[in-house]
C-alpha positions as CSV (number, residue, x, y, z in Angstrom):
1,V,-28.8,17.0,25.4
2,L,-28.7,18.3,28.8
3,V,-26.8,21.7,26.9
4,D,-28.1,21.8,23.8
5,L,-29.3,19.2,21.2
6,T,-26.9,21.2,18.3
7,V,-23.7,20.6,20.2
8,A,-25.3,16.8,21.3
9,I,-25.3,16.3,17.3
10,A,-21.7,17.7,16.4
11,V,-20.6,15.4,19.5
12,G,-22.6,12.4,18.3
13,V,-20.5,12.9,14.8
14,T,-17.6,13.9,15.5
15,L,-16.8,10.5,18.3
16,A,-18.7,8.5,15.2
17,S,-16.3,10.4,13.0
18,L,-13.1,9.2,15.0
19,L,-14.5,5.9,15.7
20,F,-15.0,5.1,12.0
21,M,-11.8,6.7,11.4
22,A,-9.6,4.3,14.3
23,R,-11.7,0.7,12.4
24,M,-10.4,1.4,9.6
25,A,-6.9,1.6,10.0
26,E,-6.8,-1.2,12.3
27,A,-8.9,-3.3,9.4
28,V,-5.9,-2.9,7.0
29,E,-3.0,-4.9,7.1
30,V,0.7,-4.0,5.7
31,D,2.4,-7.7,5.5
32,R,5.9,-8.6,4.1
33,S,6.6,-11.6,6.6
34,G,5.6,-13.9,4.4
35,R,3.8,-16.1,7.1
36,R,1.3,-18.7,5.8
37,D,-1.6,-18.2,5.9
38,A,-4.6,-21.0,5.3
39,E,-7.0,-18.3,4.2
40,L,-4.8,-16.5,1.5
41,D,-4.8,-17.9,-2.1
42,A,-1.6,-20.2,-3.3
43,E,0.2,-17.0,-4.3
44,D,0.2,-15.6,-1.7
45,L,2.1,-18.5,0.2
46,D,4.9,-18.6,-1.8
47,Q,4.9,-14.5,-2.5
48,R,8.9,-14.0,-1.1
49,D,9.7,-17.3,-2.5
50,D,10.8,-16.8,-6.4
51,L,12.4,-13.1,-5.7
52,P,16.0,-12.4,-6.2
53,P,18.3,-10.9,-3.3
54,G,17.0,-6.9,-3.5
55,V,13.6,-7.2,-4.2
56,E,11.1,-6.6,-0.9
57,V,7.5,-7.4,-1.6
58,F,4.7,-5.8,0.6
59,R,1.1,-7.2,0.8
60,I,-1.1,-4.2,1.7
61,A,-5.1,-5.7,2.2
62,G,-7.8,-3.3,3.0
63,P,-9.1,0.2,2.0
64,F,-5.9,2.1,2.3
65,F,-6.7,5.4,4.8
66,F,-4.4,7.7,6.2
67,G,-4.0,5.3,9.0
68,V,-2.5,2.8,7.0
69,A,0.0,5.8,6.0
70,G,2.2,5.8,9.2
71,E,2.0,2.1,8.8
72,L,3.5,1.4,5.3
73,L,6.5,4.1,5.7
74,D,7.1,2.5,8.4
75,T,7.8,-1.1,7.2
76,L,10.3,0.5,5.3
77,R,12.1,1.9,7.2
78,R,12.1,-1.5,9.3
79,V,13.4,-3.4,6.5
80,G,17.6,-2.0,6.8
81,Q,19.3,-1.9,3.6
82,S,17.4,0.0,1.0
83,P,15.7,-2.9,-1.7
84,R,16.7,-2.2,-5.3
85,V,12.6,-3.1,-6.2
86,I,9.5,-2.9,-4.3
87,I,7.2,-4.7,-4.6
88,L,3.4,-3.5,-3.5
89,R,0.7,-5.9,-3.4
90,M,-2.9,-4.0,-3.9
91,R,-5.1,-6.3,-5.4
92,L,-6.6,-6.3,-2.0
93,V,-7.1,-2.7,-2.3
94,P,-10.5,-1.8,-3.0
95,L,-10.4,1.5,-2.0
96,L,-7.6,4.6,-1.8
97,D,-8.7,8.1,0.1
98,A,-6.3,11.1,-0.8
99,S,-4.1,11.2,2.3
100,G,-3.7,7.5,1.7
101,A,-2.2,8.3,-2.4
102,Q,-0.9,11.0,-0.4
103,A,1.5,8.7,1.5
104,L,1.9,6.4,-1.2
105,E,3.7,9.4,-3.2
106,E,5.5,9.8,-0.4
107,F,6.3,6.1,0.3
108,V,7.3,6.3,-3.9
109,E,9.4,9.6,-3.3
110,Q,11.6,8.0,-0.4
111,A,11.9,4.7,-2.5
112,R,13.1,6.7,-5.2
113,L,16.1,8.4,-2.7
114,A,17.0,4.8,-1.5
115,G,17.4,4.3,-4.6
116,A,14.8,1.4,-5.4
117,R,11.9,1.3,-8.3
118,V,8.2,0.5,-6.9
119,I,6.5,-1.8,-9.2
120,V,2.4,-2.2,-7.7
121,S,0.0,-5.6,-8.9
122,G,-3.2,-6.3,-8.9
123,V,-4.3,-2.4,-8.7
124,Q,-8.5,-2.3,-8.5
125,P,-10.3,0.3,-11.1
126,Q,-10.7,3.3,-7.6
127,P,-7.1,3.4,-6.2
128,R,-5.3,3.4,-10.3
129,A,-8.0,6.0,-10.6
130,M,-6.9,7.4,-7.5
131,L,-3.2,7.3,-8.2
132,G,-3.2,8.7,-12.0
133,R,-4.7,11.8,-10.2
134,I,-1.4,12.7,-8.1
135,G,0.5,12.0,-10.6
136,L,1.5,8.4,-9.5
137,G,-0.3,6.4,-12.9
138,E,0.8,4.8,-16.0
139,A,1.5,7.5,-17.9
140,A,4.4,9.0,-15.6
141,G,6.6,6.4,-15.0
142,R,7.3,7.1,-11.5
143,I,6.1,3.4,-10.6
144,A,5.4,-0.1,-12.5
145,Y,2.6,-1.1,-13.4
146,A,1.7,-5.2,-13.1
147,A,-1.7,-6.4,-13.6
148,D,-0.8,-9.9,-11.6
149,Y,1.6,-10.9,-8.3
150,A,3.5,-13.3,-11.6
151,G,4.0,-9.8,-13.8
152,A,4.9,-8.0,-10.7
153,Q,7.8,-10.6,-10.1
154,A,9.1,-11.0,-13.6
155,L,9.3,-7.3,-13.9
156,A,11.2,-7.0,-10.7
157,I,13.3,-9.8,-11.7
158,D,14.2,-7.3,-15.1
159,L,14.4,-4.2,-12.8
160,A,16.7,-5.9,-10.2
161,G,19.4,-7.5,-12.5
162,A,19.3,-4.1,-14.5
163,K,21.3,-1.7,-12.2
């Protein structure tokens, strides 16, 4: 404010934007541990129990912004040996922005190069529409869609057995 009101407003908006981005990146969780959490429903408690070898499952919770993109790719790298099928549980993702969609597209491409198929389950309307816009919709056939996690498990068993 000492220099100019215009500069003060610009600095304030920039700082608020950076703080918002940092908080959104912290609010999103990519989980593959299968750890027990009393707040999660029954399907989360045993998400890994019925999976055949070669199938990995990741649960994403919260808005999928650019900050999560790197975390998702790092999680895939940490898995070690590439799985044949990867299930992304997205029922707790209410929002997917363009940078998150681009990161998801990169994730799908890396999985394809490693010989893995990607299944997304429980995708809400906004993320589904965004995926359709970038060429990851159901019609494109690059990823498989399942209405819920049980459907994704059945599809994963079929795909893992087919390879």
